[in-house]
N, CA, C and O atoms as a GROMACS GRO file, in nm:
protein
  496
    1MET      N    1 -19.534  -7.384  -7.108
    1MET     CA    2 -19.573  -7.370  -7.246
    1MET      C    3 -19.450  -7.392  -7.335
    1MET      O    4 -19.347  -7.329  -7.314
    2ASP      N    5 -19.462  -7.480  -7.431
    2ASP     CA    6 -19.353  -7.514  -7.522
    2ASP      C    7 -19.364  -7.429  -7.648
    2ASP      O    8 -19.464  -7.436  -7.719
    3VAL      N    9 -19.263  -7.348  -7.676
    3VAL     CA   10 -19.264  -7.264  -7.795
    3VAL      C   11 -19.155  -7.306  -7.894
    3VAL      O   12 -19.119  -7.228  -7.982
    4SER      N   13 -19.102  -7.426  -7.880
    4SER     CA   14 -18.997  -7.470  -7.971
    4SER      C   15 -19.052  -7.518  -8.105
    4SER      O   16 -18.975  -7.539  -8.200
    5ARG      N   17 -19.184  -7.535  -8.115
    5ARG     CA   18 -19.251  -7.565  -8.243
    5ARG      C   19 -19.372  -7.475  -8.251
    5ARG      O   20 -19.464  -7.485  -8.169
    6THR      N   21 -19.373  -7.385  -8.349
    6THR     CA   22 -19.485  -7.292  -8.363
    6THR      C   23 -19.528  -7.284  -8.510
    6THR      O   24 -19.449  -7.310  -8.600
    7ILE      N   25 -19.653  -7.247  -8.529
    7ILE     CA   26 -19.706  -7.219  -8.662
    7ILE      C   27 -19.731  -7.069  -8.668
    7ILE      O   28 -19.803  -7.014  -8.585
    8GLN      N   29 -19.672  -7.004  -8.768
    8GLN     CA   30 -19.690  -6.860  -8.788
    8GLN      C   31 -19.775  -6.842  -8.914
    8GLN      O   32 -19.746  -6.900  -9.018
    9PHE      N   33 -19.880  -6.760  -8.903
    9PHE     CA   34 -19.973  -6.740  -9.013
    9PHE      C   35 -19.945  -6.609  -9.085
    9PHE      O   36 -19.933  -6.504  -9.021
   10GLY      N   37 -19.935  -6.614  -9.216
   10GLY     CA   38 -19.920  -6.496  -9.300
   10GLY      C   39 -20.039  -6.485  -9.393
   10GLY      O   40 -20.130  -6.567  -9.385
   11PRO      N   41 -20.040  -6.386  -9.481
   11PRO     CA   42 -20.155  -6.367  -9.568
   11PRO      C   43 -20.172  -6.477  -9.674
   11PRO      O   44 -20.285  -6.508  -9.712
   12SER      N   45 -20.062  -6.536  -9.722
   12SER     CA   46 -20.073  -6.638  -9.827
   12SER      C   47 -20.003  -6.769  -9.794
   12SER      O   48 -20.006  -6.863  -9.874
   13GLU      N   49 -19.941  -6.776  -9.677
   13GLU     CA   50 -19.870  -6.896  -9.638
   13GLU      C   51 -19.856  -6.902  -9.487
   13GLU      O   52 -19.871  -6.802  -9.417
   14CYS      N   53 -19.828  -7.022  -9.438
   14CYS     CA   54 -19.796  -7.038  -9.296
   14CYS      C   55 -19.657  -7.101  -9.288
   14CYS      O   56 -19.609  -7.163  -9.382
   15THR      N   57 -19.596  -7.084  -9.173
   15THR     CA   58 -19.460  -7.134  -9.153
   15THR      C   59 -19.454  -7.212  -9.023
   15THR      O   60 -19.498  -7.165  -8.918
   16LEU      N   61 -19.399  -7.332  -9.032
   16LEU     CA   62 -19.367  -7.411  -8.915
   16LEU      C   63 -19.226  -7.371  -8.875
   16LEU      O   64 -19.132  -7.386  -8.953
   17ALA      N   65 -19.211  -7.321  -8.753
   17ALA     CA   66 -19.080  -7.279  -8.704
   17ALA      C   67 -19.040  -7.369  -8.587
   17ALA      O   68 -19.117  -7.389  -8.493
   18LEU      N   69 -18.919  -7.422  -8.595
   18LEU     CA   70 -18.864  -7.506  -8.489
   18LEU      C   71 -18.743  -7.434  -8.430
   18LEU      O   72 -18.669  -7.367  -8.502
   19SER      N   73 -18.723  -7.450  -8.300
   19SER     CA   74 -18.607  -7.388  -8.237
   19SER      C   75 -18.548  -7.484  -8.135
   19SER      O   76 -18.606  -7.587  -8.102
   20GLY      N   77 -18.431  -7.448  -8.087
   20GLY     CA   78 -18.364  -7.528  -7.984
   20GLY      C   79 -18.327  -7.666  -8.032
   20GLY      O   80 -18.297  -7.688  -8.150
   21TRP      N   81 -18.329  -7.759  -7.939
   21TRP     CA   82 -18.288  -7.896  -7.971
   21TRP      C   83 -18.380  -7.962  -8.072
   21TRP      O   84 -18.337  -8.052  -8.145
   22ARG      N   85 -18.505  -7.918  -8.079
   22ARG     CA   86 -18.597  -7.978  -8.178
   22ARG      C   87 -18.554  -7.945  -8.320
   22ARG      O   88 -18.569  -8.028  -8.410
   23ALA      N   89 -18.503  -7.826  -8.343
   23ALA     CA   90 -18.451  -7.790  -8.475
   23ALA      C   91 -18.325  -7.871  -8.506
   23ALA      O   92 -18.304  -7.912  -8.620
   24VAL      N   93 -18.243  -7.893  -8.406
   24VAL     CA   94 -18.118  -7.967  -8.426
   24VAL      C   95 -18.146  -8.111  -8.466
   24VAL      O   96 -18.089  -8.160  -8.564
   25ILE      N   97 -18.234  -8.180  -8.392
   25ILE     CA   98 -18.256  -8.322  -8.424
   25ILE      C   99 -18.342  -8.340  -8.549
   25ILE      O  100 -18.346  -8.449  -8.606
   26ALA      N  101 -18.412  -8.235  -8.592
   26ALA     CA  102 -18.493  -8.244  -8.714
   26ALA      C  103 -18.414  -8.203  -8.839
   26ALA      O  104 -18.461  -8.223  -8.951
   27PHE      N  105 -18.295  -8.147  -8.820
   27PHE     CA  106 -18.214  -8.099  -8.931
   27PHE      C  107 -18.288  -7.994  -9.014
   27PHE      O  108 -18.265  -7.980  -9.134
   28GLU      N  109 -18.377  -7.921  -8.949
   28GLU     CA  110 -18.460  -7.821  -9.019
   28GLU      C  111 -18.510  -7.723  -8.914
   28GLU      O  112 -18.543  -7.764  -8.802
   29ASN      N  113 -18.517  -7.594  -8.948
   29ASN     CA  114 -18.570  -7.499  -8.849
   29ASN      C  115 -18.690  -7.420  -8.900
   29ASN      O  116 -18.753  -7.347  -8.823
   30ARG      N  117 -18.723  -7.434  -9.031
   30ARG     CA  118 -18.835  -7.357  -9.084
   30ARG      C  119 -18.888  -7.424  -9.210
   30ARG      O  120 -18.811  -7.459  -9.300
   31ILE      N  121 -19.020  -7.441  -9.216
   31ILE     CA  122 -19.084  -7.494  -9.337
   31ILE      C  123 -19.199  -7.399  -9.371
   31ILE      O  124 -19.290  -7.378  -9.290
   32THR      N  125 -19.194  -7.343  -9.490
   32THR     CA  126 -19.299  -7.253  -9.536
   32THR      C  127 -19.395  -7.330  -9.626
   32THR      O  128 -19.353  -7.404  -9.715
   33MET      N  129 -19.525  -7.311  -9.600
   33MET     CA  130 -19.628  -7.382  -9.675
   33MET      C  131 -19.731  -7.283  -9.730
   33MET      O  132 -19.814  -7.232  -9.654
   34PRO      N  133 -19.726  -7.255  -9.860
   34PRO     CA  134 -19.834  -7.173  -9.917
   34PRO      C  135 -19.969  -7.242  -9.894
   34PRO      O  136 -19.979  -7.364  -9.906
   35TYR      N  137 -20.070  -7.165  -9.860
   35TYR     CA  138 -20.202  -7.223  -9.831
   35TYR      C  139 -20.255  -7.306  -9.948
   35TYR      O  140 -20.326  -7.404  -9.926
   36ARG      N  141 -20.222  -7.267 -10.071
   36ARG     CA  142 -20.275  -7.338 -10.188
   36ARG      C  143 -20.224  -7.482 -10.196
   36ARG      O  144 -20.283  -7.564 -10.265
   37PHE      N  145 -20.114  -7.514 -10.125
   37PHE     CA  146 -20.060  -7.650 -10.126
   37PHE      C  147 -20.116  -7.737 -10.014
   37PHE      O  148 -20.094  -7.858 -10.014
   38ILE      N  149 -20.188  -7.679  -9.919
   38ILE     CA  150 -20.241  -7.755  -9.806
   38ILE      C  151 -20.378  -7.810  -9.846
   38ILE      O  152 -20.472  -7.734  -9.868
   39LYS      N  153 -20.388  -7.941  -9.855
   39LYS     CA  154 -20.510  -8.005  -9.904
   39LYS      C  155 -20.597  -8.061  -9.792
   39LYS      O  156 -20.718  -8.075  -9.809
   40HIS      N  157 -20.538  -8.091  -9.678
   40HIS     CA  158 -20.618  -8.147  -9.568
   40HIS      C  159 -20.549  -8.116  -9.437
   40HIS      O  160 -20.427  -8.126  -9.425
   41VAL      N  161 -20.629  -8.078  -9.337
   41VAL     CA  162 -20.580  -8.046  -9.203
   41VAL      C  163 -20.661  -8.127  -9.104
   41VAL      O  164 -20.784  -8.132  -9.113
   42GLN      N  165 -20.594  -8.190  -9.010
   42GLN     CA  166 -20.666  -8.262  -8.904
   42GLN      C  167 -20.579  -8.274  -8.779
   42GLN      O  168 -20.457  -8.259  -8.784
   43VAL      N  169 -20.645  -8.301  -8.670
   43VAL     CA  170 -20.577  -8.334  -8.544
   43VAL      C  171 -20.608  -8.480  -8.518
   43VAL      O  172 -20.725  -8.518  -8.507
   44ASP      N  173 -20.504  -8.560  -8.507
   44ASP     CA  174 -20.526  -8.704  -8.497
   44ASP      C  175 -20.400  -8.771  -8.444
   44ASP      O  176 -20.301  -8.705  -8.411
   45SER      N  177 -20.405  -8.903  -8.438
   45SER     CA  178 -20.288  -8.984  -8.402
   45SER      C  179 -20.211  -9.016  -8.529
   45SER      O  180 -20.266  -9.015  -8.639
   46PHE      N  181 -20.082  -9.044  -8.511
   46PHE     CA  182 -19.999  -9.082  -8.625
   46PHE      C  183 -19.882  -9.165  -8.576
   46PHE      O  184 -19.815  -9.131  -8.478
   47THR      N  185 -19.859  -9.274  -8.646
   47THR     CA  186 -19.742  -9.358  -8.624
   47THR      C  187 -19.684  -9.389  -8.761
   47THR      O  188 -19.756  -9.437  -8.848
   48PRO      N  189 -19.555  -9.363  -8.782
   48PRO     CA  190 -19.497  -9.393  -8.913
   48PRO      C  191 -19.513  -9.541  -8.948
   48PRO      O  192 -19.502  -9.628  -8.862
   49GLU      N  193 -19.539  -9.566  -9.075
   49GLU     CA  194 -19.554  -9.703  -9.125
   49GLU      C  195 -19.420  -9.776  -9.120
   49GLU      O  196 -19.315  -9.714  -9.133
   50PRO      N  197 -19.423  -9.908  -9.101
   50PRO     CA  198 -19.299  -9.984  -9.114
   50PRO      C  199 -19.241  -9.962  -9.254
   50PRO      O  200 -19.315  -9.957  -9.352
   51GLY      N  201 -19.111  -9.950  -9.262
   51GLY     CA  202 -19.048  -9.924  -9.390
   51GLY      C  203 -19.023  -9.777  -9.417
   51GLY      O  204 -18.965  -9.742  -9.520
   52THR      N  205 -19.066  -9.689  -9.326
   52THR     CA  206 -19.039  -9.546  -9.340
   52THR      C  207 -18.891  -9.523  -9.307
   52THR      O  208 -18.842  -9.569  -9.204
   53LEU      N  209 -18.822  -9.452  -9.395
   53LEU     CA  210 -18.678  -9.433  -9.379
   53LEU      C  211 -18.645  -9.291  -9.334
   53LEU      O  212 -18.703  -9.195  -9.386
   54ARG      N  213 -18.553  -9.276  -9.239
   54ARG     CA  214 -18.504  -9.145  -9.196
   54ARG      C  215 -18.402  -9.095  -9.298
   54ARG      O  216 -18.309  -9.168  -9.333
   55MET      N  217 -18.418  -8.971  -9.346
   55MET     CA  218 -18.326  -8.923  -9.449
   55MET      C  219 -18.321  -8.772  -9.456
   55MET      O  220 -18.393  -8.722  -9.542
   56PRO      N  221 -18.253  -8.692  -9.385
   56PRO     CA  222 -18.200  -8.719  -9.253
   56PRO      C  223 -18.310  -8.697  -9.151
   56PRO      O  224 -18.403  -8.619  -9.173
   57GLY      N  225 -18.299  -8.763  -9.044
   57GLY     CA  226 -18.397  -8.749  -8.939
   57GLY      C  227 -18.351  -8.822  -8.815
   57GLY      O  228 -18.247  -8.887  -8.815
   58THR      N  229 -18.431  -8.810  -8.711
   58THR     CA  230 -18.400  -8.872  -8.584
   58THR      C  231 -18.519  -8.956  -8.540
   58THR      O  232 -18.632  -8.909  -8.540
   59GLU      N  233 -18.491  -9.078  -8.503
   59GLU     CA  234 -18.591  -9.167  -8.445
   59GLU      C  235 -18.525  -9.228  -8.322
   59GLU      O  236 -18.423  -9.296  -8.333
   60ILE      N  237 -18.583  -9.205  -8.206
   60ILE     CA  238 -18.525  -9.258  -8.083
   60ILE      C  239 -18.593  -9.392  -8.053
   60ILE      O  240 -18.713  -9.397  -8.029
   61PRO      N  241 -18.514  -9.500  -8.054
   61PRO     CA  242 -18.571  -9.634  -8.030
   61PRO      C  243 -18.645  -9.642  -7.896
   61PRO      O  244 -18.607  -9.578  -7.798
   62PHE      N  245 -18.750  -9.722  -7.894
   62PHE     CA  246 -18.831  -9.748  -7.776
   62PHE      C  247 -18.897  -9.623  -7.722
   62PHE      O  248 -18.925  -9.613  -7.603
   63SER      N  249 -18.922  -9.526  -7.810
   63SER     CA  250 -18.995  -9.405  -7.772
   63SER      C  251 -19.084  -9.366  -7.889
   63SER      O  252 -19.088  -9.435  -7.991
   64SER      N  253 -19.154  -9.258  -7.875
   64SER     CA  254 -19.238  -9.205  -7.983
   64SER      C  255 -19.178  -9.079  -8.042
   64SER      O  256 -19.250  -8.996  -8.096
   65THR      N  257 -19.046  -9.064  -8.032
   65THR     CA  258 -18.979  -8.944  -8.080
   65THR      C  259 -18.934  -8.960  -8.224
   65THR      O  260 -18.855  -9.048  -8.258
   66TYR      N  261 -18.987  -8.871  -8.309
   66TYR     CA  262 -18.950  -8.865  -8.450
   66TYR      C  263 -18.925  -8.719  -8.484
   66TYR      O  264 -19.001  -8.631  -8.442
   67ALA      N  265 -18.820  -8.692  -8.561
   67ALA     CA  266 -18.792  -8.554  -8.601
   67ALA      C  267 -18.714  -8.555  -8.731
   67ALA      O  268 -18.612  -8.624  -8.743
   68GLY      N  269 -18.760  -8.478  -8.828
   68GLY     CA  270 -18.686  -8.462  -8.952
   68GLY      C  271 -18.758  -8.516  -9.073
   68GLY      O  272 -18.880  -8.535  -9.072
   69ARG      N  273 -18.680  -8.540  -9.179
   69ARG     CA  274 -18.732  -8.588  -9.307
   69ARG      C  275 -18.737  -8.740  -9.308
   69ARG      O  276 -18.641  -8.807  -9.268
   70PHE      N  277 -18.849  -8.792  -9.353
   70PHE     CA  278 -18.868  -8.937  -9.362
   70PHE      C  279 -18.927  -8.969  -9.498
   70PHE      O  280 -19.013  -8.896  -9.548
   71LEU      N  281 -18.881  -9.077  -9.558
   71LEU     CA  282 -18.928  -9.119  -9.688
   71LEU      C  283 -19.013  -9.244  -9.671
   71LEU      O  284 -18.968  -9.344  -9.614
   72TYR      N  285 -19.136  -9.238  -9.721
   72TYR     CA  286 -19.225  -9.354  -9.721
   72TYR      C  287 -19.275  -9.373  -9.863
   72TYR      O  288 -19.349  -9.290  -9.914
   73GLY      N  289 -19.235  -9.482  -9.925
   73GLY     CA  290 -19.267  -9.502 -10.066
   73GLY      C  291 -19.197  -9.394 -10.146
   73GLY      O  292 -19.075  -9.381 -10.141
   74ASN      N  293 -19.274  -9.316 -10.221
   74ASN     CA  294 -19.218  -9.204 -10.298
   74ASN      C  295 -19.248  -9.069 -10.234
   74ASN      O  296 -19.220  -8.966 -10.294
   75ASP      N  297 -19.304  -9.070 -10.114
   75ASP     CA  298 -19.346  -8.946 -10.049
   75ASP      C  299 -19.255  -8.908  -9.934
   75ASP      O  300 -19.216  -8.992  -9.853
   76TRP      N  301 -19.221  -8.779  -9.928
   76TRP     CA  302 -19.143  -8.725  -9.819
   76TRP      C  303 -19.235  -8.671  -9.710
   76TRP      O  304 -19.329  -8.596  -9.738
   77TYR      N  305 -19.208  -8.710  -9.587
   77TYR     CA  306 -19.282  -8.662  -9.470
   77TYR      C  307 -19.186  -8.580  -9.385
   77TYR      O  308 -19.066  -8.610  -9.378
   78PHE      N  309 -19.239  -8.478  -9.320
   78PHE     CA  310 -19.164  -8.410  -9.213
   78PHE      C  311 -19.235  -8.440  -9.084
   78PHE      O  312 -19.354  -8.413  -9.070
   79LEU      N  313 -19.163  -8.496  -8.988
   79LEU     CA  314 -19.221  -8.536  -8.860
   79LEU      C  315 -19.147  -8.464  -8.748
   79LEU      O  316 -19.025  -8.450  -8.753
   80SER      N  317 -19.221  -8.420  -8.647
   80SER     CA  318 -19.161  -8.360  -8.528
   80SER      C  319 -19.256  -8.381  -8.411
   80SER      O  320 -19.346  -8.300  -8.387
   81PHE      N  321 -19.235  -8.491  -8.339
   81PHE     CA  322 -19.322  -8.520  -8.224
   81PHE      C  323 -19.256  -8.619  -8.129
   81PHE      O  324 -19.164  -8.692  -8.165
   82GLU      N  325 -19.307  -8.618  -8.004
   82GLU     CA  326 -19.263  -8.712  -7.901
   82GLU      C  327 -19.377  -8.797  -7.849
   82GLU      O  328 -19.358  -8.876  -7.756
   83ARG      N  329 -19.493  -8.783  -7.906
   83ARG     CA  330 -19.608  -8.868  -7.873
   83ARG      C  331 -19.680  -8.897  -8.003
   83ARG      O  332 -19.656  -8.830  -8.104
   84THR      N  333 -19.767  -8.996  -8.004
   84THR     CA  334 -19.833  -9.033  -8.130
   84THR      C  335 -19.978  -8.989  -8.136
   84THR      O  336 -20.047  -9.020  -8.234
   85ASN      N  337 -20.027  -8.917  -8.037
   85ASN     CA  338 -20.166  -8.873  -8.040
   85ASN      C  339 -20.175  -8.722  -8.028
   85ASN      O  340 -20.082  -8.655  -7.984
   86HIS      N  341 -20.291  -8.669  -8.068
   86HIS     CA  342 -20.322  -8.526  -8.060
   86HIS      C  343 -20.216  -8.443  -8.135
   86HIS      O  344 -20.160  -8.347  -8.082
   87LEU      N  345 -20.191  -8.484  -8.259
   87LEU     CA  346 -20.092  -8.419  -8.345
   87LEU      C  347 -20.162  -8.342  -8.456
   87LEU      O  348 -20.274  -8.374  -8.495
   88LEU      N  349 -20.095  -8.240  -8.508
   88LEU     CA  350 -20.143  -8.165  -8.623
   88LEU      C  351 -20.089  -8.233  -8.748
   88LEU      O  352 -19.968  -8.242  -8.767
   89LEU      N  353 -20.180  -8.280  -8.836
   89LEU     CA  354 -20.144  -8.348  -8.960
   89LEU      C  355 -20.184  -8.262  -9.078
   89LEU      O  356 -20.300  -8.220  -9.089
   90LEU      N  357 -20.090  -8.235  -9.166
   90LEU     CA  358 -20.115  -8.155  -9.285
   90LEU      C  359 -20.079  -8.238  -9.407
   90LEU      O  360 -19.966  -8.284  -9.420
   91ASP      N  361 -20.175  -8.257  -9.497
   91ASP     CA  362 -20.149  -8.322  -9.624
   91ASP      C  363 -20.126  -8.214  -9.727
   91ASP      O  364 -20.206  -8.122  -9.742
   92LEU      N  365 -20.014  -8.224  -9.798
   92LEU     CA  366 -19.975  -8.122  -9.895
   92LEU      C  367 -19.976  -8.180 -10.036
   92LEU      O  368 -19.955  -8.299 -10.056
   93GLU      N  369 -20.000  -8.093 -10.131
   93GLU     CA  370 -19.995  -8.132 -10.272
   93GLU      C  371 -19.926  -8.019 -10.348
   93GLU      O  372 -19.973  -7.905 -10.348
   94GLY      N  373 -19.815  -8.052 -10.415
   94GLY     CA  374 -19.743  -7.952 -10.491
   94GLY      C  375 -19.633  -7.881 -10.415
   94GLY      O  376 -19.565  -7.795 -10.471
   95HIS      N  377 -19.615  -7.914 -10.287
   95HIS     CA  378 -19.508  -7.853 -10.208
   95HIS      C  379 -19.373  -7.900 -10.261
   95HIS      O  380 -19.360  -8.014 -10.304
   96ALA      N  381 -19.274  -7.814 -10.258
   96ALA     CA  382 -19.142  -7.846 -10.314
   96ALA      C  383 -19.073  -7.963 -10.243
   96ALA      O  384 -18.993  -8.033 -10.304
   97LYS      N  385 -19.102  -7.984 -10.114
   97LYS     CA  386 -19.031  -8.088 -10.039
   97LYS      C  387 -19.120  -8.199  -9.985
   97LYS      O  388 -19.084  -8.316  -9.994
   98TYR      N  389 -19.235  -8.165  -9.930
   98TYR     CA  390 -19.308  -8.261  -9.847
   98TYR      C  391 -19.448  -8.292  -9.898
   98TYR      O  392 -19.514  -8.208  -9.958
   99ARG      N  393 -19.491  -8.415  -9.872
   99ARG     CA  394 -19.628  -8.459  -9.900
   99ARG      C  395 -19.712  -8.453  -9.772
   99ARG      O  396 -19.832  -8.432  -9.778
  100LYS      N  397 -19.646  -8.473  -9.656
  100LYS     CA  398 -19.719  -8.472  -9.529
  100LYS      C  399 -19.629  -8.410  -9.422
  100LYS      O  400 -19.508  -8.434  -9.418
  101ILE      N  401 -19.692  -8.331  -9.336
  101ILE     CA  402 -19.624  -8.276  -9.219
  101ILE      C  403 -19.704  -8.316  -9.097
  101ILE      O  404 -19.825  -8.293  -9.090
  102VAL      N  405 -19.635  -8.375  -9.000
  102VAL     CA  406 -19.698  -8.417  -8.875
  102VAL      C  407 -19.617  -8.356  -8.762
  102VAL      O  408 -19.497  -8.381  -8.750
  103VAL      N  409 -19.683  -8.275  -8.681
  103VAL     CA  410 -19.610  -8.200  -8.579
  103VAL      C  411 -19.690  -8.192  -8.450
  103VAL      O  412 -19.812  -8.182  -8.450
  104GLN      N  413 -19.617  -8.198  -8.340
  104GLN     CA  414 -19.676  -8.180  -8.207
  104GLN      C  415 -19.662  -8.033  -8.171
  104GLN      O  416 -19.551  -7.980  -8.163
  105VAL      N  417 -19.775  -7.966  -8.151
  105VAL     CA  418 -19.776  -7.824  -8.116
  105VAL      C  419 -19.870  -7.803  -7.998
  105VAL      O  420 -19.956  -7.886  -7.969
  106GLU      N  421 -19.851  -7.692  -7.930
  106GLU     CA  422 -19.945  -7.651  -7.826
  106GLU      C  423 -20.077  -7.616  -7.895
  106GLU      O  424 -20.076  -7.551  -8.000
  107ASN      N  425 -20.188  -7.656  -7.840
  107ASN     CA  426 -20.322  -7.623  -7.892
  107ASN      C  427 -20.341  -7.662  -8.039
  107ASN      O  428 -20.373  -7.576  -8.121
  108PRO      N  429 -20.322  -7.789  -8.074
  108PRO     CA  430 -20.334  -7.827  -8.216
  108PRO      C  431 -20.473  -7.804  -8.274
  108PRO      O  432 -20.485  -7.772  -8.392
  109THR      N  433 -20.577  -7.821  -8.193
  109THR     CA  434 -20.713  -7.800  -8.245
  109THR      C  435 -20.734  -7.654  -8.281
  109THR      O  436 -20.792  -7.623  -8.386
  110GLU      N  437 -20.689  -7.564  -8.196
  110GLU     CA  438 -20.700  -7.420  -8.222
  110GLU      C  439 -20.621  -7.383  -8.348
  110GLU      O  440 -20.668  -7.303  -8.430
  111ILE      N  441 -20.504  -7.438  -8.363
  111ILE     CA  442 -20.422  -7.410  -8.481
  111ILE      C  443 -20.490  -7.464  -8.606
  111ILE      O  444 -20.490  -7.399  -8.710
  112ALA      N  445 -20.547  -7.584  -8.597
  112ALA     CA  446 -20.617  -7.643  -8.712
  112ALA      C  447 -20.735  -7.555  -8.755
  112ALA      O  448 -20.756  -7.536  -8.875
  113VAL      N  449 -20.811  -7.504  -8.660
  113VAL     CA  450 -20.925  -7.417  -8.692
  113VAL      C  451 -20.876  -7.288  -8.760
  113VAL      O  452 -20.933  -7.245  -8.860
  114THR      N  453 -20.772  -7.228  -8.706
  114THR     CA  454 -20.717  -7.106  -8.766
  114THR      C  455 -20.667  -7.133  -8.907
  114THR      O  456 -20.688  -7.053  -8.998
  115LEU      N  457 -20.600  -7.246  -8.924
  115LEU     CA  458 -20.550  -7.282  -9.056
  115LEU      C  459 -20.665  -7.304  -9.155
  115LEU      O  460 -20.657  -7.262  -9.270
  116GLN      N  461 -20.771  -7.371  -9.110
  116GLN     CA  462 -20.889  -7.391  -9.196
  116GLN      C  463 -20.949  -7.257  -9.237
  116GLN      O  464 -20.992  -7.241  -9.352
  117GLN      N  465 -20.952  -7.161  -9.146
  117GLN     CA  466 -21.005  -7.028  -9.179
  117GLN      C  467 -20.921  -6.962  -9.288
  117GLN      O  468 -20.976  -6.900  -9.379
  118HIS      N  469 -20.790  -6.975  -9.279
  118HIS     CA  470 -20.702  -6.919  -9.382
  118HIS      C  471 -20.724  -6.990  -9.516
  118HIS      O  472 -20.723  -6.926  -9.621
  119LEU      N  473 -20.742  -7.121  -9.512
  119LEU     CA  474 -20.767  -7.196  -9.636
  119LEU      C  475 -20.897  -7.154  -9.700
  119LEU      O  476 -20.904  -7.138  -9.822
  120LEU      N  477 -21.002  -7.136  -9.620
  120LEU     CA  478 -21.132  -7.091  -9.674
  120LEU      C  479 -21.120  -6.950  -9.733
  120LEU      O  480 -21.179  -6.921  -9.838
  121ALA      N  481 -21.045  -6.864  -9.668
  121ALA     CA  482 -21.028  -6.727  -9.718
  121ALA      C  483 -20.956  -6.726  -9.853
  121ALA      O  484 -20.979  -6.636  -9.934
  122GLN      N  485 -20.870  -6.822  -9.878
  122GLN     CA  486 -20.799  -6.830 -10.004
  122GLN      C  487 -20.892  -6.865 -10.120
  122GLN      O  488 -20.865  -6.831 -10.235
  123HIS      N  489 -21.003  -6.933 -10.088
  123HIS     CA  490 -21.097  -6.976 -10.193
  123HIS      C  491 -21.208  -6.873 -10.217
  123HIS      O  492 -21.292  -6.894 -10.305
  124GLU      N  493 -21.209  -6.766 -10.143
  124GLU     CA  494 -21.314  -6.664 -10.159
  124GLU      C  495 -21.275  -6.562 -10.263
  124GLU      O  496 -21.351  -6.470 -10.290
   0.00000   0.00000   0.00000
């Protein structure tokens, strides 16, 4: 079981926590996301578009490893994965740093369902 990337749920926000070498190559160890900024949650495949720039970030050539901040057009993405399928994708609006977060986590479908429940509770 890999615990170097986890999502922690709080009453009004969730936090992506990275540890070990994944935090080092991503140049980031924690991203807090208030639920009100999360506009869409899904589990899907993702491949960065051509022209996406690492700033700072890590991209290992001839692999599917991406970690850190990436700029695509005018939008900042945070990516942390070693495969391009079965990833947790979060679209954000109003977040101080990021427009999209794409992360490889254990049990992404379960995490997505839990996150959706928190989002629904915020609207009640």
